[in-house]
N, C-alpha and C positions, 0 to 999 in steps of 0.2 A: 406148150413145151413144158415138160416136167424138169424142175431145177435139180441139177446134180453138182455139188461142190466137193472139193477134196482138200485135205491137208497132207502135204508131202514133205516131211522132214528127212534130213540126211542123218543117219545114226552114227555120226562121228563125234557126238557129245550128248549131253543130257538135254532134256526139253527146256530151253531157255524161255524167259518171260515173253520175249517178242514172238516166239513160235506159239506159245500158249495163247496169246491174243489173236494170232492169225487163225489158229484152230477154232477159237471161240467165235470169231466173225463168220467163218465158214459154216460152223454148226448152227448159229443163229439164223443166218441167211437161208439155209436149207429148211430149217424148222418154220421160219416165217412164211416161206412160199410152199410149204407142204411137200418139199422135195427130199432128196437123199444126200447124206453127208458121208464121204468115203475117206479112207486113210491109205496112203501109199508110202511105204518105206523106201526111200531112194538110196539103196545100198549097193550101188554099182562100184563105189570106191572101196574095194575089198580090203585094201591096206589100212584104211582108217575106220571102216565100219566095224562095230563090235556088238556082240550079243548083249553086253552089259548096257550099252547105249540104247539098243532096241527095247530092252526090258524097262529102262528108265523112262523112255518116251511113252510106252504103253501104260506104265504105272502112273505117270503124271497126268496123262489124258483121262484115264479112268478115275483118278482122284478128283479131277475137275468136273467129272460128269460129261466128258466130251468124247466118249468112246464112239467109234464109227458104226454105221448101220449094217455094214458087212464085214467079213473078215479082212484084215489088212492085206494089201497087195504088196509084194516085194518086187521092186523093179528089176533086180538082177535075174529073176526067173523069166523075164520077157525079152532077154537079149536077142534070141533068135528072131523073134518077131520084129524087133527094131532093125536088125540087119536086113531082113527081107524088104522093109520099106525103102531102105537106102539103095538096095539093089534094083528095086522097081524104078526108082527115080533115075538111076544110072541107065537102065535099059530104055527109058523114055527120053533120054537126052536132057533131063533136068538136073543131072548131076554128072560129075566127071572124076576121073582118076587124076590125082596130083602126085608127082614124083619128086617134089622139092625136098632137099635135105634140110635138116635143122640149121645148118650153117647158111644155106641160101635164104631161109626164112628170116634169120637174124639179120643178114645183110639187107634184106628187103625192108625190114622195119627201120633200120638205121638210115637208109636212103630216104624213106618217107619222112622221118623226123627232120632230116637236114633240109628237105625240099618243102617242108611245111604241109605235107599231104597227110590225110588220115592214115594212121598206122594200122595196117591190116594187109591181108593177102592181096596181091596185085593181079591175080588171074593168070599167072604165067602158063599154066597148063589148061586153061579154060577151053581153048579152041584148037589145041594141038591134036594130031592124029595119034592113035595107039601105036603106029609104027615108029614113032619117035621115042617111045618109052625105053628107058635104059634097062639093060638086062640085070636080073638079080636084085632089083629094088622093089619092095612091096609098097604100093601106093596107098595114100589115104583117099577117101571119097569125099568130095566137096560138092555142095549144092550150088547151082547157078542162081545167084541173086540178081534182081533187076538192077541195072546200072544207071538208068535214067529216071527222072521223075522223083516222086515223093511217096512215102508210106504214111498213112494217117490211121491212128487207132483211136476209137471213141471209148475212152476208159470210164468206167462207172464211178470212179472216184476222182481221177485227175482231169476228166473232161477230154476234149479233143487234143491229141498230141501228134505232132507231125515231125518226121525226120527225112532228110534227103537220102535217097537210096545210095548215093555215092559213099555214104558213111557206113554202109553195110557191106562187109566183104563176104566172099564165098566161104562160109564157115565149114568146118569138118563135120561130116556125118558119121563116117566110120574111120577109126584109126588104122594104121598100117597092119596091126595084128588082127583086124577084123572086128574089134569091139566097138560098140556104138558110143557116141558122145552123149553128154548130159542133154544137149539141145535137142538131139533127135529123140532120145528116150522119153523125155518129158512130153513132147508133142504126141508121139505114138500112144503112150499110155493114157494121156488125157482123152485122146480120141476114142481109144478102145474102151475106156471106162465110161464114156458117154458124158464127160464133164461139160457142163454148159456155162459155168461161171468159174473163172480162175481168180481167186481172191488171195493175194499174197503181198509181201512187202514191196515198197516202191524201189528197192535196190534191184528188183527184177524187171523194171520197166524197159531197160534197153534190150533185154532178152526177148521181150514181147514182140518187138519189130522183126527179129529174126524168125521167131516161132510163127508169127503171122504169115510170113512168106512160105514157110514150110507147109503150113495148112493149105495155102493156096496151091502150092505145087502138087499136093496130093488130091486136090479137089474136095477137101473136107470143109465142113462148116467151121468157122472160127468162133471159139467160145467168147463170151463177154469177159473182158479183163477188168479187174478192179484192184489197183495198186495202192495199198494203204501206207501212209507215212511211217517211218521207223520211230522207235521210242528213244528218246534222249534222256540223259541223266539230269539231275536238278541244275547242273551248270550249263546245260544246253548242248553239251557234247554227246556224241553217240554213246548209248548205254554200254558200259563195259564193266569189268570186274571191280574196278576201283570205286564204282558207284554202289556196290553192295552185291547181294546174292543174285545170281543169274538163273541157276537151275530151279525149276519149279519145286523139286524136292526140298530145297533149302528153305523156301517160303513155308513149307509145311512142317518140316522136322526141326529146323534150326531157328525159325522165327515165329512159329506157332500161329500161322494164319489159317482160317477156314476156307474151304474151296469156294463157297458162295460169296465170301468177301472178296477173294482174289478175282473171281469172275466179274463181280459187280465193278470192281475198280478198273480192270482191264477193259471192260465194256465202255466205261466213261473216258478211257484214255484214247481219245481220238474220235469218239462218237458222242453225240448228245441228243437229248430229247427234252427241250425246254430247260427248266431249272432242276429237273429231277436228278437227285444224287443217289438215293437208295432205290434200286430197281430190282425187284424180285424176278426170278427166271421167267415166270409166265408173262410178265409185262415186257421183259426183254425180247421174248419171242414175238409178241404182238407188235412191238414198236420198231424192231430193228430192220433197217434197210441201208443200202450203200449210199443213198443220197444224203444221209446225215453224217457221213464220215468226213472229217476235215482233211484238207490238203496239206496242212502243216504238221511238222513233227510235234509230238506231245512229250512233256517232261514228267518223269517219274517222281512222285511225291510220296515218300514213306509215311509222312504225317497223315495224309488223307487216307492212305490204305489202312493205317492203324486205327483211325477213327471209324472207318467202315467195319473193320474187324470187330471192334468193340460192340458196335450195333448188332452184328450177327451173332456174337457170343451171347448177348443179352436175349436174343430171340431164340437161341438154341435150347433144346430140351436138357433138363438136368442129367438125365440118364446118358445122353450122347456125350455131354461134356465130361462126365465121370469117366467114360470109356477112353476119352482122348487124353485125360491127364494121368491116368493110371500108369502108362509106360514110363512116365517121368518120375514116378514116386517109389519104385522098387516094390519089395514085398510088404504088404500091409494087411492087417486083419480085416475080416468081414465086417466087424463092428465099426472099424474106421471107415470102411467103404460106405456103410449106412450113414454115418455121421456126415461124410462128404456129400452124399446124395441129398440128404435132408437139409444140409446147409448151403447147397449150391446156389440157391436163389440169391443169397447175400454175397457169395463169393463172385459170381459172374457179373454182378452189377458194377464191379470195380476193375475188372480185368480187360486189357486191350489185346491180349494174345494168350494162347494156350499155355505158354511157358509161365507167364505171370500168374495165370489161374492155378497151375500146378503148384507154384511156389507159395501162393497164398493159402493153399489147402493143406500144407504140410502139418500145421498144428493139429489138424484132425487125425493125422496118421500117427503122430508120436508126441508124447508129452515133452515140454521144454526141459532142458537141463540147465542147472544153475551153477555158477553165475551165467546169466544170459549173454549170448554172443552179440545180440542187438543192443548196442550201447544206449540208444535212446530209450529202449524199453527197460534196460537195467536201471536207468536213473529214476524210473517211476517207483522202484521198490526202495522204501526208506527203512530206517531202523525200527519204526513202530508198525511197519506193514504186517509182520507175522501176527502181532496181537490183533490188529484190525481185521485181518482175514479170518482169524479164529472166531471173532464175533460174527462176521459175515456168514461164515460156514454154519454156525449154530442157528442163525436166523434162517438160512436157506433150508437147513435140515428140518426146521419146524413147519415149513410150508406144506399145506395139504394139496394145493393146486399148483402144478408145475407148468405154467403157461408164460408166454412172453409178457402178457399184460400183468400177471401176478408178480413176476420177477421184477418188472419195472416199478410197480407200485410199492413193493416191499423195500427195495433198495433206495428209492427216493425217500420213503418214510424214515429209513435207517439213517440216511445222510442228514436229514433235518434234525433227527434226534441227537445225533453226534455233533450237530452244528458244523457240518462239513459241506462244502459244495459237492454236488453229485460227481463231478470229475475227480475229486480227491479219492473217492471210493472206487469209481469205475476204471480209472487209469491203471492202478496196480492190479485190479482184477484182470484187465486185458493183458497186461504183461505176464502175469502168472499163468493164465489159461492158454495164451497163444504164443508167448515168447516174443511178441512184437508190440510196437506202439501203434500199429495200424491194422485194422481188421473190420469185418462186418459188425453190426450192432451186437454188443455183448449180451444183451437180453436174448437175442436170437441164438447166439452161440451157446449160451448156458442152456437154453431150451433144447437145442439139438443134442448136446452132450447128455442131458438128463441129470437128475439129482446126484446120483452116485459118482459119476465121473467129475462133475463140476466140483463137488465138495472135496473129493480126493485130491484134485489138482490144487485147490485153494489151501489145503492143509499140508502141502508138500514142503513149505519153507521151514 
């Protein structure tokens, strides 16, 4: 059997972090088994579905490298097919028309609550003849669920899960206006798409029992279910807006994470492979399977994500990082871009996200203005600093070889001659060249700037 998985988001909002993990698990499972990974946009709720949300979902998936193997399928385009299945079940006596009014259904629920019975449809129209149908009332179509016994699902994550059939009411397949319900549409689409494994959040586990019966009613093979636990916040509560960013685009644009870092973190959020923390994509594909997905909810930890992101920034190429920070820096000269590219090795070793990296690179883009805004850096410039920097500039101007090694050697010798600690010389140099009290190695920075820019900056006081 060739494995086929799918990710099926509803475009009523952006791609949230839980959905991104579900997509990742489906993508990895398909890749691990040499199968196919599909995307279905469940846009049947036309009032809440938006083109903006669809674009955001596709953009987020593409950024994460989780684009589908085929063109996305839009569920709303299959409504006629969904209705045909409901009508087939109706014709075969496996479904029936229900004429209950909203008021009757509400009363039914209240009576069930008072009597301590499961709150659901009680089958009022299940066995009545069409001749009893009231005139002028459009019915809904309900499936006939088994009333006795139990339904057991062998879930690839949760294990064997059983529910008594009396807890499953005859749910609606077609609404009174003829439109299909979510429960019907999902099953028909998964069958028609050839989905073999349904990997999704465990908040859908109760739906699985109803969908299982619908598969059986149609005589279709039931896919393997794998319900993964939800993501919780650091406090153990279900992840929500108060815990931080939810949309994937926020992790990229507002928090500066790399896609490989987010994928690595989400992979380890509920799945494990020994003590491995840093897992590149090729290893993730090789190792991933559902048997290593935990049954308990995972807690989101921004500190761990940030540490992973720092690792992947250090692993990224200088050219790629330059392209990522440029949108945060405005218009800058080609010369400044060259400085940033040549100085990126020193910059990226200190950054944990792209925003930090862009901020730390600003001194390459523009000379500091005095007095300095950074108060810690400003305190490094004393009354005698201009005279000291004049001497330093003359020394640097006389250097024939402009290398990191020659700069370090010359300035160390200068400090000894002046009977100053090296820090007393280098700290004001750092403040003047970068406008900051923290930066990459100043010998490296001066080398990147070159003699002309370095000396001009040092003589600006």
